[in-house]
C-alpha positions as CSV (number, residue, x, y, z in Angstrom):
1,M,90.4,63.7,102.8
2,S,91.1,61.1,105.8
3,E,94.2,59.0,105.3
4,P,93.3,55.3,104.1
5,Q,93.9,52.8,106.9
6,D,96.1,49.9,106.8
7,P,94.2,46.6,105.9
8,Q,94.6,43.8,108.4
9,P,97.3,41.2,107.3
10,H,96.1,38.0,106.0
11,P,97.2,34.9,107.9
12,Q,100.3,33.4,106.1
13,P,100.6,29.5,105.4
14,Q,103.2,27.6,107.1
15,Q,106.2,27.2,104.9
16,P,108.5,24.1,105.4
17,Q,111.4,24.9,107.4
18,Q,114.9,25.2,105.6
19,P,118.3,24.9,107.1
20,Q,120.0,28.3,108.0
21,Q,122.4,29.3,105.2
22,P,125.8,30.6,106.4
23,S,126.4,34.4,106.1
24,Y,129.6,36.2,105.0
25,G,130.7,39.5,106.6
26,P,129.7,41.2,109.7
27,P,126.1,41.2,110.5
28,P,123.9,44.3,109.9
29,P,123.5,46.9,112.8
30,G,120.7,46.3,115.1
31,T,120.2,42.7,114.5
32,P,120.7,40.3,117.4
33,Y,124.1,39.2,115.9
34,S,125.4,42.7,116.4
35,Q,124.8,42.8,120.0
36,S,126.9,41.2,122.8
37,P,128.0,37.7,121.9
38,L,126.0,34.8,123.4
39,P,127.0,31.3,123.7
40,P,126.9,29.4,120.6
41,V,123.9,27.2,119.8
42,A,123.2,24.7,117.3
43,P,121.7,26.0,114.3
44,G,118.0,25.0,113.8
45,P,115.6,25.4,110.9
46,Q,114.4,28.9,110.3
47,P,111.2,30.1,108.7
48,L,111.3,31.8,105.3
49,P,111.2,35.7,105.2
50,V,107.4,36.8,105.3
51,P,106.5,39.4,102.5
52,P,105.0,42.8,103.9
53,P,101.2,42.9,103.9
54,D,99.5,44.2,100.6
55,R,98.3,47.8,101.4
56,G,96.1,47.9,98.3
57,G,97.1,51.0,96.4
58,L,99.6,53.9,96.2
59,P,101.0,55.7,99.5
60,V,99.1,58.6,100.9
61,G,101.9,61.0,100.0
62,A,101.8,60.1,96.4
63,I,98.3,60.4,96.2
64,I,98.2,63.9,97.6
65,G,101.0,64.9,95.4
66,I,99.0,63.8,92.4
67,I,95.9,65.6,93.4
68,G,97.9,68.9,94.2
69,G,99.8,68.9,90.9
70,A,96.3,68.4,89.1
71,V,94.9,71.2,91.0
72,G,97.7,73.4,90.1
73,V,97.5,72.8,86.5
74,V,93.8,73.8,86.6
75,V,94.5,77.1,88.3
76,L,97.2,77.9,85.9
77,I,94.9,77.2,82.9
78,G,92.3,79.1,84.5
79,I,94.5,82.3,85.1
80,A,95.8,82.1,81.4
81,F,92.2,81.9,80.3
82,F,91.2,84.9,82.4
83,F,94.1,87.2,81.2
84,L,93.4,86.1,77.4
85,W,89.6,87.1,78.0
86,M,90.5,90.4,79.7
87,T,93.0,91.3,76.8
88,V,90.3,90.5,74.0
89,L,87.6,92.3,76.0
90,L,89.4,95.5,77.0
91,G,92.2,95.7,74.4
92,P,95.9,96.8,75.2
93,T,96.4,98.6,78.6
94,P,97.2,102.2,78.2
95,P,100.1,103.7,80.1
96,R,99.6,104.2,83.8
97,D,100.0,108.1,83.5
98,D,98.2,108.5,80.3
99,W,94.4,108.6,79.6
100,P,93.1,106.5,76.7
101,E,92.6,108.4,73.5
102,P,89.0,109.4,72.7
103,T,87.6,107.3,69.8
104,T,86.9,110.6,67.9
105,A,88.5,114.0,68.1
106,P,86.3,116.5,69.8
107,D,84.7,119.2,67.4
108,L,86.3,122.4,68.7
109,T,83.9,124.7,66.7
110,G,82.8,127.6,69.0
111,A,85.3,127.0,71.9
112,A,87.3,130.1,71.0
113,E,84.1,132.1,70.3
114,S,82.9,131.3,73.8
115,V,86.1,132.5,75.5
116,E,85.9,135.8,73.4
117,S,82.2,136.3,74.3
118,Y,83.0,135.7,77.9
119,L,85.8,138.2,78.1
120,T,83.7,140.7,76.2
121,A,80.9,140.6,78.7
122,L,83.4,141.1,81.5
123,A,84.8,144.3,79.7
124,K,81.2,145.5,79.4
125,G,80.4,144.8,82.9
126,D,77.6,142.5,82.0
127,A,77.6,139.8,84.8
128,D,74.6,137.9,83.5
129,A,75.9,137.5,80.1
130,A,79.3,136.3,81.4
131,L,77.6,133.7,83.9
132,E,76.2,132.1,80.8
133,Y,79.9,130.5,80.2
134,V,80.6,129.3,83.7
135,W,79.1,127.0,86.4
136,V,78.1,128.6,89.8
137,E,76.7,126.7,92.6
138,E,73.9,128.4,94.5
139,G,74.9,130.8,97.1
140,E,78.4,131.4,95.4
141,D,77.4,134.5,93.3
142,L,77.7,137.2,96.2
143,L,80.5,139.0,94.2
144,L,79.4,138.0,90.7
145,T,77.1,141.0,90.1
146,D,76.9,143.8,87.6
147,E,77.8,146.2,90.6
148,V,80.8,144.6,91.7
149,L,82.0,143.8,88.0
150,A,81.4,147.5,87.2
151,E,83.6,148.6,89.9
152,A,86.2,146.3,88.7
153,A,85.9,147.6,85.2
154,R,86.4,151.1,86.7
155,I,89.5,150.2,88.5
156,A,91.0,148.2,85.8
157,P,89.2,147.9,82.6
158,I,89.5,144.9,80.2
159,G,90.6,145.6,76.6
160,D,92.6,144.4,73.5
161,I,91.2,141.0,73.9
162,E,93.1,138.5,71.6
163,V,91.8,134.8,71.5
164,G,94.0,132.1,70.1
165,V,93.1,128.9,68.1
166,A,91.4,126.2,70.4
167,S,93.2,122.9,70.8
168,P,92.2,119.6,72.6
169,G,92.3,119.9,76.2
170,F,91.4,117.7,79.1
171,E,93.6,114.9,77.8
172,G,91.6,115.1,74.5
173,Y,88.0,115.3,76.0
174,G,87.7,119.2,75.9
175,A,89.4,122.4,74.7
176,T,92.2,124.8,75.7
177,V,92.0,128.4,74.4
178,P,94.9,130.7,74.9
179,V,94.1,134.4,75.3
180,S,95.8,137.7,75.8
181,F,94.1,140.8,77.1
182,E,94.8,144.1,78.9
183,L,93.9,144.4,82.4
184,G,94.3,148.1,83.6
185,D,97.8,148.9,82.7
186,E,99.0,145.1,82.9
187,W,98.8,142.4,80.2
188,V,97.5,139.1,81.2
189,D,98.5,135.8,79.1
190,R,96.7,132.8,80.1
191,E,94.7,129.7,78.8
192,F,91.2,128.9,79.4
193,Q,89.9,125.2,79.8
194,L,86.6,124.3,78.5
195,W,84.3,121.1,78.3
196,E,81.4,120.8,76.0
197,V,77.9,120.7,77.6
198,S,74.4,120.2,76.0
199,D,74.2,123.9,74.9
200,G,77.7,124.8,74.0
201,W,81.0,125.2,75.7
202,E,81.5,125.8,79.4
203,I,84.7,127.4,80.9
204,S,85.7,125.3,83.8
205,D,88.4,127.8,85.1
206,G,86.5,131.0,84.1
207,L,86.2,132.2,87.7
208,I,88.8,132.8,90.5
209,S,88.1,131.3,94.0
210,V,89.2,133.1,97.1
211,W,89.0,132.4,100.8
212,I,88.2,135.4,103.0
213,D,89.2,134.2,106.5
214,G,90.3,135.7,109.8
215,F,88.8,139.2,109.4
216,T,85.9,138.7,111.6
217,G,85.0,141.9,113.2
218,L,86.8,144.0,110.4
219,E,83.8,144.3,108.0
220,L,86.1,143.3,105.0
221,E,84.5,144.6,101.8
222,V,85.4,143.5,98.2
223,N,84.4,146.4,95.7
224,G,82.0,147.6,98.3
225,V,80.4,144.4,99.2
226,T,81.1,142.8,102.8
227,A,82.4,139.2,102.3
228,E,83.7,136.4,104.2
229,G,84.5,132.7,103.6
230,Y,84.8,131.0,100.2
231,Q,83.7,133.3,97.2
232,L,84.2,133.4,93.5
233,V,85.0,136.4,91.5
234,F,85.4,137.2,87.8
235,P,88.9,137.9,86.5
236,G,89.7,141.5,87.3
237,V,91.2,144.0,89.9
238,Y,89.3,144.4,93.2
239,E,89.6,147.0,96.0
240,V,89.7,145.4,99.4
241,T,89.0,147.5,102.6
242,I,88.4,147.0,106.2
243,D,86.4,149.0,108.7
244,N,88.8,149.6,111.7
245,E,90.3,152.8,112.9
246,Y,93.5,151.0,114.4
247,L,94.3,148.7,111.5
248,E,94.4,148.5,107.7
249,L,95.4,146.0,105.0
250,D,99.1,145.8,104.0
251,L,98.3,146.5,100.3
252,P,100.2,149.2,98.2
253,D,97.2,150.6,96.7
254,G,94.4,148.7,98.5
255,R,93.8,146.5,95.4
256,I,94.3,142.9,94.5
257,R,94.8,141.5,91.0
258,L,92.7,138.3,90.5
259,A,93.2,137.3,86.9
260,E,94.1,133.5,87.2
261,D,94.0,130.7,89.7
262,L,97.4,131.4,91.3
263,D,96.3,134.9,92.2
264,S,93.9,133.5,94.7
265,E,96.9,133.2,97.1
266,S,96.7,137.0,97.4
267,F,94.0,136.7,100.0
268,Y,95.7,133.9,101.9
269,S,98.7,136.1,102.2
270,L,97.0,139.3,103.4
271,R,98.5,141.1,106.4
272,L,97.3,143.8,108.8
273,V,99.4,146.6,110.0
274,T,98.5,149.4,112.5
275,T,97.4,152.8,111.4
276,E,98.9,155.9,113.0
277,L,96.1,155.7,115.5
278,G,96.7,152.0,116.0
279,D,100.5,152.5,116.4
280,E,100.1,155.1,119.1
281,T,97.3,153.1,120.8
282,F,99.4,150.0,121.1
283,R,102.3,151.7,122.6
284,S,100.3,153.7,125.2
285,L,98.5,150.4,126.2
286,V,101.7,148.3,126.4
287,R,103.5,150.7,128.3
288,A,100.8,151.4,130.8
289,S,100.4,147.5,131.3
290,L,104.2,147.1,131.5
291,D,104.7,149.9,134.3
292,E,101.7,148.3,136.3
293,C,103.4,144.9,136.1
294,L,106.9,146.2,137.0
295,A,105.2,148.1,140.0
296,M,104.2,144.6,141.4
297,T,106.4,143.2,144.4
298,T,105.1,139.7,144.1
299,L,107.3,136.7,142.9
300,T,105.1,136.5,139.8
301,T,103.6,138.9,137.3
302,P,101.3,138.7,134.3
303,C,104.2,140.0,132.1
304,G,106.8,137.6,133.3
305,F,110.1,138.4,134.9
306,E,109.2,135.8,137.7
307,V,111.5,135.3,140.7
308,S,112.2,131.9,142.2
309,E,111.6,132.0,146.1
310,T,114.9,130.2,146.6
311,Q,118.0,131.5,145.3
312,T,120.3,128.4,145.1
313,G,123.8,128.5,146.5
314,V,123.3,131.2,149.2
315,A,122.7,130.4,152.8
316,G,119.3,131.9,153.9
317,S,118.5,132.6,150.4
318,R,114.9,132.4,150.5
319,V,113.3,135.4,148.9
320,V,110.6,137.3,151.0
321,E,107.3,137.7,149.3
322,G,106.4,141.2,148.6
323,T,110.0,142.6,148.5
324,V,110.8,142.2,144.8
325,Q,111.7,145.4,142.9
326,R,111.7,145.5,139.2
327,E,112.7,148.4,136.9
328,L,113.6,148.8,133.1
329,T,117.3,149.2,132.6
330,E,118.5,152.0,130.2
331,E,118.8,149.4,127.5
332,G,115.2,148.4,128.2
333,R,113.7,151.7,128.0
334,A,115.7,152.3,124.7
335,A,114.3,149.0,123.3
336,F,110.8,150.0,124.2
337,E,111.0,153.3,122.4
338,R,112.1,151.6,119.3
339,L,109.8,148.5,119.4
340,T,108.2,147.3,116.3
341,I,104.5,146.1,115.9
342,E,103.7,142.9,114.0
343,Q,100.6,140.9,113.3
344,D,100.0,138.2,115.8
345,Y,97.8,135.9,113.8
346,D,96.2,134.3,116.8
347,P,93.7,135.9,116.5
348,R,94.6,137.5,113.1
349,T,93.3,140.9,114.3
350,A,95.9,141.0,117.3
351,M,99.1,143.0,117.1
352,T,102.2,142.3,119.2
353,T,105.8,143.1,119.5
354,W,108.6,140.5,119.8
355,D,111.0,143.0,121.3
356,Y,112.6,142.3,124.6
357,F,113.0,144.9,127.5
358,P,115.8,144.2,129.9
359,V,114.7,144.5,133.6
360,R,116.8,144.9,136.7
361,I,115.4,143.0,139.7
362,T,116.3,143.0,143.4
363,A,114.7,141.4,146.5
364,Q,115.2,141.0,150.2
365,L,116.4,137.5,151.4
366,A,115.3,135.7,154.6
367,S,118.7,136.8,156.0
368,G,117.7,140.3,155.7
369,E,120.2,141.0,152.8
370,T,118.8,143.0,149.8
371,V,120.4,141.5,146.5
372,Q,120.0,141.4,142.8
373,V,118.2,138.4,141.7
374,Q,117.8,136.4,138.5
375,A,114.3,136.2,137.1
376,G,112.5,134.5,134.3
377,T,111.9,135.7,130.8
378,M,109.3,138.5,129.6
379,R,106.1,137.5,128.1
380,F,105.0,139.4,125.0
381,P,102.2,142.0,124.9
382,S,99.3,141.3,122.5
383,V,96.3,143.7,121.7
384,D,93.4,142.5,119.6
385,F,92.0,145.6,117.8
386,A,88.9,143.9,116.7
387,A,87.6,143.7,120.3
388,A,85.1,146.2,121.6
389,Q,87.6,147.4,124.2
390,P,91.2,146.7,123.1
391,R,93.5,145.7,126.0
392,V,96.8,144.0,126.7
393,E,97.3,140.3,127.2
394,W,100.8,138.9,128.0
395,I,101.5,135.7,126.0
396,D,104.3,133.3,126.1
């Protein structure tokens, strides 16, 4: 909105002149009388004060204030009506961490019976019957077969199934059923969560998910079936093996218990260790590579122990290339004999040792003197036993 323009002042009629009235007190600041005194003059007739021109309405600021206040009132009224309408439409807002209660309590009939039927099918080794109570995506049933389940039942049969009373689950939209059963020589106490589908109850956590990763080249098998990547299994005990003469899984009896969701971590924490042949092969390969490295007379080597060309602080201290001599100290030889072999994880099929083998190093300087010199640290040997031809690589 543009600001209203001042109207042009109307010409004022001439008023009869009146004699000047005497004033009392000091004149107001800024008037001619408050400046430097002038010579006195005779008072003469002065015109009457002219009133300010009529602007024809309220000041602009007042108009804007009135309009702004009116708009604010309208907005507040609109907000109040909006929240009133939302309250009527949606009802009271539930707590943030709480789901709204269902309008009717779920009918739990059949939920406990579904869990009992599922466990009974597992105990009988009937994979097809068990799959009627769970949901499986296409391509995720590699280990959900009668053969795999029969082997699981042989290793650790399921028995003494006890199913509790179903209660509302999934915040009142499904069912929770407590169970207890024997798995081999161990007891399992857990709950199953179910939701109702068109033809009955479906168990949402009836299968255990596992991620089989990092065993490429080892032909890892679960109950005789080669597997890798993301897989699903029925609750049970599974035999896990690899096909490699140098490595084996660090499992007490070669088996993994997978009875509930938390057990899936067992595959993530699987470690590899060397077999007796792998232990001997690792030591032999590393010692041969280390001896070859120590025999080098160059400033740098694949296994570390690098020598700087300049030995600071000594006149004529430049090291002559090709004159470096390295040998294990007595302590270094003892350290090699008692070295420990550990999994490298990069790749997961590689083995290494983090033990350090002290070395004594001498070199000839440009001055002709042969002295003992300082050298860099040793790198660490790594052998990938999944490779077609295992060999040593020295890593930092």
